[in-house]
N, C-alpha and C positions, 0 to 999 in steps of 0.2 A: 536448451545449448549446454547447460552446466548444474551442476548439485554438489552444495558446497557445504560439509558437515560444520556445525554451529554448536552452543550449547543447549542446554535441555530446555524444551519449551521456549522457543522463539517466540514471542508475542507481539512483537512492535518492529518494523523495519522504516528507515528512513534513507532519503538519498540526499548526496550533494552531486548535484551535476557541473558544478566547477570544477571539482577538485576527482570527480569522477570516483567518488567513496561512497558505499551503504553500512549504514549501521544498524546492528542487529540488539535488540533486546534479549536476554537468556534470562526470564523469570526465574526459573527453580536455581540457577547457577549464580544468580547475582551481580552481574557483566554483562558487557556490551561487546560484540564483536565486531570489530573495523575489516571489511573487505573493500580489496582493490576491485576497480568494476573492470578495468585493464588487463587482469592477468587470472580474474575470478579466485582469488586465493586469501587466506587471513593474512592481515597484516599483525606483525607482533610489534606493540604496542610500548615494548621498552626496551627495543632493538637489542636483545641479549639474545642471541640464536643458544645460547647455552643453555637456558629454563626454556626453550621450546616457545609455541608461539602465547605470548601473555593477553591475555582479554583487560578491557576496562573494567575494575570491578566497582560497583556499587551495590550497597544492601537492597535487598528490593525494587530492584531494578524494574520498572512498569512500562513506559511509553519512552520513545525518542523522537527527538524533531531536531533539523540544520537549518542554518540561518547558513546559505550559501554564501551571502556578501560579506559579512563579517567572521566566517568557518569557525562559527561556535556551535558546539554540538550540545542540545538541552534533552535532560533525562530527569524524567521524577520516578522517583523511590522513597524508601522510606518511609516514615510516617508523614511527616511533614516537609520534605525538601524537594525544591530542583537544582538540580546540578549542571552546572557551566562548566565545557571543557572546552580548550583550546583545541581547535583541528589541527593544527600544525605540527604542538607536542603531544597532544594528548594527555597534559596537564589538567587538573582542575584549577578552575579559576574562580567559582566561588560555591558554595553552598547556599541558595537563598532559602529562608523560611517562609513556606508558604501559609496554612492556617492550623495552629495548634490545637492538636487532635484530630485532624481529617486529613486523610491519606491522599496525595494530588492523584489522579486520576490520567485523562485523557490529556493532550500536549497539541498547541499549535505555535507556529510563527509566523508572523506577517515581516518579511524582510523588508518590505515599501519604508514599516515607520520602526523596525528594529525594536518591535514589542513581541514579549512571549506567553501565550493564552494558556492556562493550567486550569481544569476542572476539579471542582471539589464534592465531596458526597452531600451536603448541603443545598446546591442549587444555585451553585457562586461560580461563574468566572473570575479569575485571580488574573490580573495584567502585570507583569514584569517589564521593567527598561533595561532593554539589551547593553544598554551603555552605561547606567551605574548598575547595573543586578540588585535593583531593587524592586520591591513590590509598589505601586503605583497606585492601585487601586483594586476594590473586591466587590465585582461588583454581581449582585441579587439577580441574577434574570429568569430563574427557577426551574423547578425537576430538583429530582433528589435522588436521581439514581443515576449512576455514572453511562456513560454514554459515548459519539463520537464528537469531533470536535476538530473544526477546520476554518480556514479565513480565505478572506478574499479580499487580497490588497491592495486592486484597482479601486476596490468600493470603501474600503475599510469596515469590512463587515466580519465577526466572529458570529460561528453557528454552534449551537451547542444541542447533544442528541437526550434526550432522556424519555421514556417510555413511550408514547407515541408521538411525542412533541417534539420538535424543532424550535429553540429560543433563539434569537437573534439579538448581538449586540452590536451600537455603532462605537465604533475602534477611535473615535473622534472625540466623543463627550465622555466616554465608558459608562454608558446607559444601556437599560433595554428599551429596546423597541416594539413599538405595539403594532402587530404587523396586521392588524384587523383595521385601524386608522379610527377605533372607537375609545376614547379615554375612560367613557362611563363605566367600561366593562375591565377596567383595568388593562393592565400587560396581557396582550394574547398571542400566543406562538402558534405556529405554524401546526397545524392538525393534519398527521398522516391518516388519511380515511380509512384503513384497516388496524385489525388489533396489529402489534407489532411488539417489538423489542428492538428498538434504534442499536445499530451497531456501526458500521465506519462512515464518514461523512467526507464527501469531498464537493471539489469548488471547478468548475470551468468558468473562469473569470473573464475570459474572451467573450463568452456568449450568455451570462450572468446566469448560468444555471447549477443547482446543487443536484448531488445524486447520496441518496440515503439508503444503505443496506438497512433490509426490515427483516434479520435472522430467521428466526424458523415460520416466519411469512412466507419467505420463500420470493421476495419480489424486492424491484430497488422504486424507491419515490423518487420521482425527478420534479423538482421543483423550480418555479421561475422565481430569479431572483429579484425582478422588479415589481414583482407583484406577491411577493409570498406564498402563493397558492400552488399547489400539487398540481400539475400539468399533465404528468403521465405515472401509469405505474406499470413497470415492466416487470414480468415473470420472469423472473431468473431461474428459480426453483434451487433447490441444493442446500439451503441455510445459507445464503450470502453474507459474509460475515466481515467484510470490508471492501471498499472500492477505494479506484486510484484513476486520477486523472491523468491522460498525455495531452493537451493542447496543442503539441506542434504537429503530431501525427493525428489528432483528431479523432483518440479513441477514449472511451471507458474502460477499464478493467475490474471485474468484478471477482473477488474467490469466494469459492464455494468452499465449503466444509462437507457438507454431503457427496461423496463422490471425487472427494479432492481433486477440483477445478480451478482452472481461471478460464472466463469468459469475455471476449474482447466484442464491444460495441460500439457501432461506427457514433460518432457523437451527433454528429448532423443530421441522421435520421433516426436515433435511439434503437436501432435492432442489430442482433448479434450477427457478427462477421466472422466470427471462429475460437477459436477454444485450444488449450490443451490442458493433460493432468499434469499432476504437480507431485509432490510427496503428501504424505499423511497426514491429513488435519490442517488444513491450510488455515494460517489465523490474520496474517495481514499481508498487502500488498504495495508496494510502489512501484511506480515508472521512472525512467530516468527519460527524458526526452530527447535529451544531447544524443544519444546512442543508440536510441528506440531498443531500450532493455525494460524488460519486466522483472520483479524480484518478489520473492514470495514466502515469507517466514514459515517454517511446514513444523508445527508443535506435533506433529506425532511422530515425528522421524529425525527430530534435530538437524534440520537440513534450512538452506536459503536454496530454495529453485531460481533459475537465470533463464529467462527466456528469449527468447529472441522475437520483438512486437511483428516484425514480419509475418513471421509465419504462424505466430498465433493469428492476425487478420485476415489468414488463407486455410488455415486448416479446420474441416468441417470435427466437432467435438464429437469424439468417440469412445467406447468404455476404454478404448485402447491409448485413446490419448494420439493415436498416428494418424495419417490421412491415409485411402486405401485407394490406389490407382489400378482400374483393371483396363484391361487391352491386349490385343492379338499381335501389334507392334512393338516396335521400339518406343519408349516413353521419356520426354524430356524432361530433367528436372534442373530448375534453375536452385541455386544456393550460393551463401557467400562466401570469398574466400575463409579458411579457415572454421568452415561449422561444417565439413563432410564428417567427422567422426560423431554427430550425433542425430545427421540423417538417415533414416531406413526404410523403404520401400516394399511394398508386398506386392509382388507380381503374380497375376492369375495366368498359370502355364496351360498350354494347352497339350501339354504330357507330363508325365511323369517326373517326381523328385530327380535329380540325379543323385546318383549313389556318394554317400558319407554325407550327405543334406540330411538334419534331423524336418526341416519343413521347406517352405518355399520362400524363406525370410533370409535375405541377407544384407551385407554394408553395399549399399548402392556403391561404393568403390571394386567391387566384388560380380556386379550384375553384368553381363552383356548386353542384355535387353534394354539398359537403363544409360542413357547421355546424360553426360554431367555437364552444365554449364556456370562457371564462377562469373558472377556477376555482382 
């Protein structure tokens, strides 16, 4: 649908569905871009048109998350800091010190409990109270490397990825969970049964499933949240780096760095139903359930791709990113109003390309063999 220029090395993206705002961390620019989801334009956060678009400045900005209930934006960055930002005024509410000497990594928010979770390099999950903006727990769950982090607000669980393991924390007691139920062998994480380097993690709280990107392994692990076991390994290919869940539309979206693609997966069957090419080197993906839009931060092209979830769920993934339709007669194409400019159809012509045309590809509004139906 749209490609929005952002800052250098966009590596984290978060969506506020209530206010239709998208937040993108530009890691090499030490900034956060704020995008209006209605107009697909970047917002000037200081409301001073004379100095152009001003982004939120935050030294060492790394990850971003949103609590749509309180309209608070959270970002990790610097050496020890969690920044709290007011989503209405874009002003800094607080800078929370996490752990001295350890840079904060991944970030997740539980809007039901107003708790913020931050991973650190020593295998901990730091818990911050969203009301007081104070650290209330530092939970040693295990693992040493940075990885994905996700929250299940219904069951009050936090999941931290590290290496080939997913560590689980009880959000009610702020204690690690022993996933095999055997205290004799200590705290046991969920182990992914393939050599992997866990990237992004997403939770579908409605069906109690986790989806874990396994990096260069080329797979997605599906974990049953009730048994803490891997129920399925999905072969996605293309170095999956991040994953997002759209519960309302029952879809899973996988960002694949190799090939610059996003793949759509049906949540009920765990089967691929479509996909589309994005910008260069997609690094993070997020979905807005309310608008059925998918947002992809492209580190290699300093852009944010805005994709229509309806198209993603019906387009065969090809190297071009377009769907090829072959036919000898008129072709019916249904699109949403306002989406015409991004739809292109390749028509297999039974005759020579008309004079003045480089090939048999036109905008659909100019092709007489294509009927447009706004729906």
